[in-house]
N, C-alpha and C positions, 0 to 999 in steps of 0.2 A: 750412915745412912739408909734410909730404907731399902728394902730389897727391891728390885728390878723385875717387876711382869712383862716378861715375852715369850707369846707363846708362835714366833717362829721356831724354825728350827736351825742351830747351831752347828754349822761344819768345820772342823778345821784339819787343815794340810799340813802334815808333817806331824812327828809326835817325839820330837826330840825334847832338848833340855827345856827349852822356850814352850812348847806346847805344853806336858806333861807340868811348868810350875803356873800354868795359867790354868787349868783343871779346877782346885782347888779355892781358885780367886774367884771361880766363876760359879760355882757351890754356894759357894759364899756368899754372894751378893746378888743373885738371881733365884730367884723361885722355880724349882723343878727345871732347871735347865733341859733342855731337849738335845744332847749332844752326841753328836758324830766325829766320829775320828779318820781319814782317810790317810792313809802313809806306805810308805817302800818295802815294809819291813816288821816283824815282829817286835822291834824294840821297844822295851817301856810297856809291854802290852799288857802285865799284869798291874799297871798302873790304871791302867783301862778296864781291866777287870774288876777291879777295889774299888772304883765309882760305879760300875755297870754301864759304861760308855760302850753304846757301839764303833766294835772297832774293826775299820776292813783295809786290806791288805791288798793295794792295786795301785801299782808308782801310777804318777799322772805324767801323761805324754801329748807330746804335740797331736798324735792322732786318735788317742782319748778322751782329752778333758773336757769334751764337748756333753760327749755320752753321760760323760762318768759323773760331773756335774749335774746335767738335767735328773738325772734321778736320784737325787739328793737334794736337791732344792729348789725350790718356789717360789715366786714373789715375795718379797718382804722377810724371807729367813737371810741369814747371816754368814756369809763364807770369810774364817779367820785364815790367811794365807800365813802357816810359818815354817813352809817349805822350802826349798833349793833345789837349783835348776828348774823351775818352773814359771813360764813367765807370767810376772806381775801384771805386764799389761794385756796380756791374751783374757788374764781372768780378771780385768778391770771391763773389759770390753763387754765377756761376756756375763757378767753381772748386770752393767748398765742395761746390756738389750733383755734380761730376765729381771728386772728390779729386784734385784740383793744388793742388800748391803755388802761391804767389804772392807778388809783392813790387814795392812802387812808392816813388817817390820822392816823393811827394806826391798827397794825395787829389782827383781831378780830377772833374770834372761834366760830363755831354753839354755839347756848342758848344751856346752860348747864352745857360747859367745866370746867367753874370755880367753880362750885358745883359737880362735877362728882366724889365721893369717892373712884372709882375705879380708879384715876389717883393719884400719888403721889403732893406732891405742886411743885417738880422741874417738875413734867409733864406739870403741871399747870401756869406755869411763861410763864410773858411775853419773857422770854429766849428763851423756847421752841416753843413758835410762832414763833420767829423772823430764830429759827433756821428752822422750818417745810416750810416758805416761801423760807431760802437761799437753802433748799435744792432743790426745785424745778429748781432752775437755776443752781445747779451743775449737775444734772439728763438732764436739757436741752442741756449742755453742754458736756456732756458725749456721749450725746446720736448723738452728731453732727447739732445738731439743726441750721440752718442759718439764718433763719428769726423768730428775736425774738423778737417780740413788747416790745415796755418800758412799764416796770411794774414799777411804782417809788412807796416804799411802805414808812408808817410813816412819812407822810411829812405834818405835820401841824407846829405848835406853839412847841410844845415839846412833841412828838420828831416833829422835822423838822429844822425850822430855826436856832433851838439854836446849830445845828449842823454846820453851816453856820457863826454863832455868835463864836465859838470855836477860827477859823479861822483866825477872823481877830482881836479878841483878842490876838492870837498869837502874827501876825505881829506887832503888836501895841504896847506889852512887847518888843518884839524884839528889835524895833526902839524905845524906850525909855529906854533901858537898854543897848543900844549901840553894841546891839547885829545884826551886819549888815547880811542879807540875802537876797536874791532877794525871791520871790514870790514861794513856793514850788508847782513843779507839778506831783509830785508822791505821795502816799499814804507814804511811806518812809523816804521821805523828812520832812512831815510833822511830821511823829514819831522824825525822829532826832532833828529837829526844838524844838518840845514840852520838848525831853528829856534834852538838849542845855541849854533853858533856865531855868531847874530845876523845871518844874509843876510837881506836885503831885498828885494835887486835885482838881476836878472841879465839881463844885455846878451846878445845872440848878437852881438857886437864882431867886423865885416869889414872891414876893409880891401884892395882890390884894388889893387894899382899896375901892372898890365899892361898894354904900350899896344906900336900895330902901328906898321910902318912906313909905312903906309897912314892920312893920319891922318883924320877924322871929314869927310864932306863933308855941305855944306848940303841938308835933305831925307834924311837917311838916320841908320837908328839901329844903332848899334853896339853889339859885348855881348859878353863871354868867354865866355856861357853864353846857354843857349835864350831866342831874343827873343820869340817865341809864351809863353813861362812867363813870363818878366819882365813881359812889356807886360799880362800879363792881371793878377799879383799886384800890379804899382804900381796899375793903376786900381780894385782891389778897394779898400773900406773899412780903414784902418787895424785892426789889432788888437792887444791888449795881455793878458796875463796879469795878472790885476790884485790886488796882494797887500794881505793882510789889516792891513797897520797905514795902507795909505793912509787921510787923511783926508776928504778930496772929491776928486769924480771930476774930469776934465775938463769944460770948459762945454759942450763939441759932442760929448762921449762917450754914450753911452747901456749900460745892459744890457740881456743877452739874457733871455728870460721861457721860455726851455727850457735844460733839458742839464743838465753840472754847474756850472753857474757861474765857472766860474774864470778868464773872460776879458770883456772890453767890448771896444769898436770904436767909431773914432770917426765923424762924420758930414760926410767928408772922403776921399780916396784917401790911400793910400801915398805914391804919386810924389811930392806937395806936402807931406807931412809930416815935417819933420826933427827930430832930435834930437839931443842932444851925447852924444858916449862916447868911447874912449878905448883903443887897443891900444899894446903896445909898442914898433913900430916907427916909426906914423904918431905917436903921443903924444895927443892931443886931436883931436877934431874934429867935424864936422855929417856924420851920418847919414839916412838915411830907416827909417821906421817899416812897412816893408814889410810885409806879412801873410805872416805864414808859420804850419805848424803846429806846428811846436815850441813857439811860444808861450803857447800855448793848451798841449799836451800836456805841458810840463815845469811849466806853473804847477797844471795839477789835479793830476801826480804827486806834487808837495810838497806838499798841500792836505792837514792834517789838524789833530788835536785833540793839543794837548800842554801838559801842565801845566792844562787845563781851560779853556785857550782855543784859538781858531783862529788857523792859520796858514797859509801863503801867500805866495808873494815874488810880486814884481811880473817880467814879464818880457816882454822884446821884442827884437824884431832893431833892430840898429842899423849900416845898412849904407851904407857909402858904395863904391861900385860903381867899376869904370875909369873913368878921365878921361873918357874918348870916350863911356861909357855916360852920366855925369851930362849930359855937354853935351847929347846924346842925348832923358835927360830934360828937361831945361830946353824946349828946342825943342817936345817934346810935348807936353808940359802947356801950351804957349805958343798950341798948334796947338789946344787942347779934348780933348787926348785922343786925335785923329787920329792912328793909328798913319802912320809915315812909309814914303811907298810905297818906300823903297830900306831893306830889311835887311841885316847884313855880320856876320856871327858871325865873329871876328876867333880863330885857333887858328895855324897855320902859318905866319903873318905876323907872330905876337906877339913881338919884338923881347927885350923884357927884362921885368923886373917880377917881383913875388911876389903871392900870395894870404894873406892874413893873416888866419885863419878863426879865434874860438874864443869862449870865453864870460868873462866880465868880471861875476865876484858882488863885490856890493858890501856893506857894513853890518857884519861881523866887526870882531874886535881892529885888522886890519891896514889895514883902509878896503875897500882894493880889489885886487882878485887877478887877472889874465885868463891862460887857459888853454888854449892852442889848436895850432894848424899855422901857421908859416910857410912857406910852400912855394912857391921860384919857380922858374919857368917854364922853365931848364935842368934844374933838380932834376926837375920831370916829367916829363921829355921824355928820361933817362937812366933815370927808373925804369920809365917804361911808353909804348910808342910811341902814337899818334892822343890822347896827352892835354896839357891844357895845366894849369896849376895849379889850375886852379878847375875843371875836370871831376875831376881825378884825386881830390878831395878828397868828391866824389861816386861815384866810383865805386868807389874801395877799400870802402867802408862796402856798397854795394849789395853786391857780391863778397862780405864779410863775413856780410851777413843770409843770402845764397842758400846759403853753407855752411851756415851755422847752423840754418836751414829745412829742410836736406835732411839736417841728423844729429837735428834734433827735428820731424821731419811731421806731429804732431798735436796741434800746440799752439793752432790757432784763433787767430784774429785778435789780433794784439800791435800794439801802442803801442812807438817805439822806447825810451819809457823803461820798457818791460818786460824788455829783451831783458837777458842778463849782458853788463854796460858791459865787463869785464877780455877776455872773450872777445872781444867784438868790436872792442877796442882792438889786442888781440893781431896781427891779422891786418891794421887798417888801419893802425897807426904807419908800418910798414915804409914806406908809401906817403904820410906827410904833411910829408916832408920836417923840417924842426926841428921838435920840439915843443919850448914856452918857457912854462915858469911864471913869472909879474913880480907884485911887488907895486907898487902906487901908493899914493900921499896923493889923486890926484885924485878928483873926485864932480864930477857932472854941475852 
């Protein structure tokens, strides 16, 4: 594809594994990008120096974010939020008021939100965070705002590109089962396709087999992507999009008393909530139901009435992280979820392995169908510097979202599911290694 000309500034909040992995992609796909990084510490500062990026150490807080953003962003610029413990909704609102484009990979709250005992488990959920972002869209629509700069929420790997995998997988299953259909153009048409195919359950099924030359040590949390992010997600209640076919709720589950009603939550953290799932390379495995935005957004997007009956699939993440992270999770749970004093993000020291990330559609005529990315560490390193297999599956959808937003600057707040799946996949697939579609007779 041709390089993108964007005269505005791009400000990246945070400079961890995803932000540093995004940088080489921006320089590859943009003509002379005007990049500034704002981050809380000097981690990865050598990468900023290598690319001659303006690197500013200034932690973003409730008290300073408006002044800080106003210093570095003007109308028409782009804010790429890859930080933790900074409110996505606050940033989206500021960007809306100041005509700045926006993207993030998950909807983050201010620091302390997840441990605020004045809030119920429901109020501290990803469901609630998504509702708070969508509420801004409704507010601006009701107010009659006509100039709504594009703000893409939760568009990394998952949440993010997996929503586009679901649509491509549905088309593949339709073709392979003789269900002749044109590509749906509306939400309702996608709902009807999923329902008519008989899809009842969708797992975001991921198995990470990457490993480091340096084994995990006692008292150490090791992971292939953000440790802060994984820790906060793992400590949150497990969440699932809840299907219309389900006859009874799990014993420890509750419904939310507000919002779209597409999901439920369990009264236990995802880091100790296991499930069975399947990927082509791994086969059957035990994963964890870690809360993610896509469990809710996919279930919500595919909610609707078909032939007079309500339809919605059950949707949840079924994550088996790298083996060192599994050991870290067991140790974390044993210590009553007090994070280990030492944390290590593996990247350059990864020796081998793949990240097998896809969607598993179940219930149709051919039982189960997995579609997604099988990306090895060696492929990732050849495709983009500064990336592991895990990070590249995140950074390439961020890149695609940025490019789409620049071309469509007045689309307002959008879930991943509301973006054109084919346009996003056209940009991301070259970075996703082997794209695999495989049927199985496996069921949970």
